[in-house]
C-alpha positions in Angstrom: 52.4 92.0 207.8 52.1 94.0 211.0 55.3 94.3 213.0 54.0 95.6 216.4 50.6 95.7 214.6 51.8 98.9 212.8 50.3 97.8 209.5 47.2 96.4 211.1 47.1 99.7 212.8 47.4 101.4 209.4 44.8 99.0 208.0 42.4 99.7 210.8 42.7 103.5 211.2 42.8 105.3 207.9 40.7 108.3 207.1 39.5 110.2 204.0 38.2 113.7 203.2 36.5 115.4 200.3 37.6 118.9 199.4 34.2 120.4 198.7 31.0 120.3 200.7 28.8 118.6 198.1 25.2 117.6 199.0 23.9 114.6 197.1 20.4 113.2 197.8 20.4 115.1 201.1 23.5 113.4 202.5 26.5 115.6 202.9 30.1 114.3 202.4 32.1 113.9 205.6 35.8 113.7 206.1 37.0 110.2 206.8 40.8 110.2 206.2 43.7 111.8 204.4 45.8 110.8 201.4 48.8 110.0 203.5 46.7 107.9 205.9 45.7 105.6 203.0 49.0 105.7 201.0 50.9 104.8 204.1 49.3 101.4 204.0 50.6 100.7 200.5 54.1 102.0 201.4 54.1 99.7 204.4 53.5 96.7 202.2 56.3 97.8 199.8 58.6 97.8 202.9 58.1 94.1 203.5 60.9 91.6 202.7 61.3 91.5 198.9 60.9 87.7 198.8 57.6 87.8 200.6 55.9 90.3 198.3 57.6 89.4 195.0 54.9 89.0 192.3 52.2 90.2 194.7 50.4 93.5 195.0 48.2 95.0 197.7 44.7 96.1 196.9 42.2 97.8 199.3 38.5 97.1 198.8 35.5 99.0 199.9 31.8 98.3 200.6 29.1 100.5 202.0 27.6 99.1 205.2 25.1 98.0 206.4 23.8 96.0 203.6 27.0 95.2 201.6 26.1 97.9 199.1 28.4 99.2 196.3 31.0 101.6 197.7 30.1 103.9 194.8 27.0 104.9 196.7 29.3 106.6 199.2 31.4 108.2 196.5 34.7 108.4 198.3 37.1 111.0 196.9 40.2 113.1 197.5 39.4 116.8 198.0 41.9 118.7 196.0 42.0 122.5 195.5 41.4 122.0 191.8 38.4 119.6 192.4 37.5 116.2 193.5 39.4 113.0 192.6 37.3 109.8 192.9 39.3 106.9 194.5 37.0 104.1 193.3 36.0 103.5 189.7 32.4 103.5 188.5 32.1 99.8 189.1 34.1 97.3 191.2 35.2 97.3 194.8 38.9 98.0 194.5 40.3 101.4 195.4 42.3 103.3 192.8 44.4 105.6 194.8 46.8 107.7 192.6 50.4 107.3 193.5 51.8 110.8 193.3 54.5 112.7 195.2 52.5 115.9 194.9 49.5 114.3 196.6 51.7 113.0 199.4 53.1 116.5 199.9 49.7 118.2 199.9 48.0 115.4 201.8 44.4 116.2 200.7 41.5 114.9 202.9 39.3 112.0 201.9 35.6 112.5 202.0 32.7 110.0 201.7 28.9 110.5 201.5 27.7 108.7 204.6 24.4 108.9 206.4 23.9 108.2 210.0 24.8 104.7 210.9 26.6 104.1 207.6 30.2 103.3 207.2 32.6 102.2 204.4 34.1 98.8 205.3 37.6 98.3 204.1 39.2 95.0 203.2 42.7 94.0 202.1 43.4 91.8 199.1 46.8 90.4 198.0 46.7 89.8 194.2 49.0 87.7 192.1 50.3 90.4 189.8 50.0 90.1 186.1 48.5 86.6 186.1 46.9 86.0 182.7 47.0 82.2 182.3 44.4 79.5 182.4 46.3 77.2 184.8 48.7 77.0 187.7 50.3 74.3 189.8 49.7 73.5 193.4 53.3 74.3 194.0 52.7 77.8 192.7 49.5 78.2 194.8 51.2 77.0 198.0 54.1 79.4 197.2 51.7 82.4 197.0 50.2 81.4 200.4 53.7 81.0 202.0 54.5 84.5 200.7 51.3 85.9 202.4 52.3 84.2 205.6 55.7 85.8 205.3 54.1 89.2 204.9 52.0 88.7 208.0 55.0 87.5 209.9 57.0 90.5 208.7 54.4 92.8 210.3 52.9 90.9 213.2 54.9 87.8 213.9 54.5 84.1 213.4 51.8 83.7 216.1 49.5 86.1 214.3 50.1 84.3 211.0 49.2 81.0 212.6 46.0 82.5 214.1 44.7 83.7 210.7 43.8 80.4 209.0 41.6 82.1 206.4 44.8 83.4 204.8 45.4 79.8 203.6 42.7 80.1 201.0 43.1 81.0 197.4 40.5 82.8 195.3 40.2 82.6 191.6 37.8 84.4 189.3 36.3 81.8 186.9 35.2 83.3 183.6 31.5 83.2 182.5 30.8 79.9 180.8 34.0 78.3 182.0 34.9 75.2 184.0 37.7 75.1 186.6 39.1 71.6 187.4 41.9 69.9 189.2 44.2 67.3 187.6 46.0 64.9 189.9 48.0 62.3 188.0 45.7 60.7 185.4 42.6 61.8 187.2 40.7 65.1 186.7 37.8 66.5 188.6 35.7 69.6 187.9 35.6 71.9 190.9 33.2 74.5 189.5 31.2 75.2 186.3 30.3 78.8 185.9 27.0 78.8 184.0 26.4 82.5 184.7 27.0 85.6 182.6 29.6 87.1 184.9 32.9 85.8 186.5 32.4 83.5 189.5 34.5 83.9 192.7 35.7 80.4 193.7 37.5 79.9 197.0 39.5 76.8 197.8 42.4 75.5 199.9 45.3 74.2 197.8 46.4 72.2 200.9 43.4 69.9 200.3 44.9 68.6 197.1 48.1 66.6 196.3 51.3 68.5 195.8 51.5 67.5 192.1 48.0 68.8 191.4 47.4 71.2 188.5 44.4 73.6 188.5 43.1 74.3 185.0 40.3 76.4 183.4 39.1 76.0 179.8 39.2 79.8 179.6 41.6 82.4 180.8 41.2 83.0 184.5 40.5 86.5 185.9 42.4 87.6 189.0 44.0 85.1 191.4 44.2 86.5 194.9 44.1 86.0 198.7 42.2 88.1 201.2 43.2 89.2 204.7 40.4 87.7 206.8 37.6 89.7 208.3 39.3 89.6 211.7 41.6 92.3 210.1 39.5 95.1 208.7 39.1 98.9 208.5 36.3 101.4 208.2 35.5 105.0 207.5 32.5 106.5 209.3 31.0 109.8 210.3 32.7 111.7 213.0 36.1 110.0 212.6 38.6 111.9 210.5 41.1 109.1 210.4 40.2 105.6 209.2 39.8 103.1 211.9 41.7 99.7 211.6 41.6 96.9 214.0 42.2 93.2 214.6 39.5 91.0 215.9 35.7 91.0 215.5 
């Protein structure tokens, strides 16, 4: 995923700016990046070997730190001449960066409302595109993990892929009121029961189960995805006009 750590460099040093100086609750928006700085990360992913990214998509997530607060409190946006363009929805942590040739040409800044000591922490999520079912096989799960390893090798080499063991975990969103179980031969075992009113994030290692295992939910699953571990992260903060991305803690 990071040949010569170029993508990690992109992941760890992106910046955003807002076009207008808007004061909200006494905290003025500050420039943290540019459109190209962020879009370049997505373009780098699209440049990986086709077999490594087939059926997968890259998402960038955000959280306001310290405190793991919703990124919406920082209100990140693109500052266009015609007005501001929010790049996160009203809820959720995934960035919604418009893909537009005109924006690439104009390269507007990204702004965020950050007080002293605050920053937007950026994470990187690899999603199984278009997954809408209630089950998948362990063969499929291991295949998605191999693809992620391939992406990392494309960018940083096999050694880095080996040193990021957290990438060998799969995450599924189990629907409210649903159960998620594993079936191995004639035996079945419930892995999680979601008794809550919202989807539950369940993390597991497919390698801990037999190769013939099938993972099944009694309701349609939400997203199935993998996350680049916290040793690879990015941030936007005051006084830095390009996002900062780095490997290591």
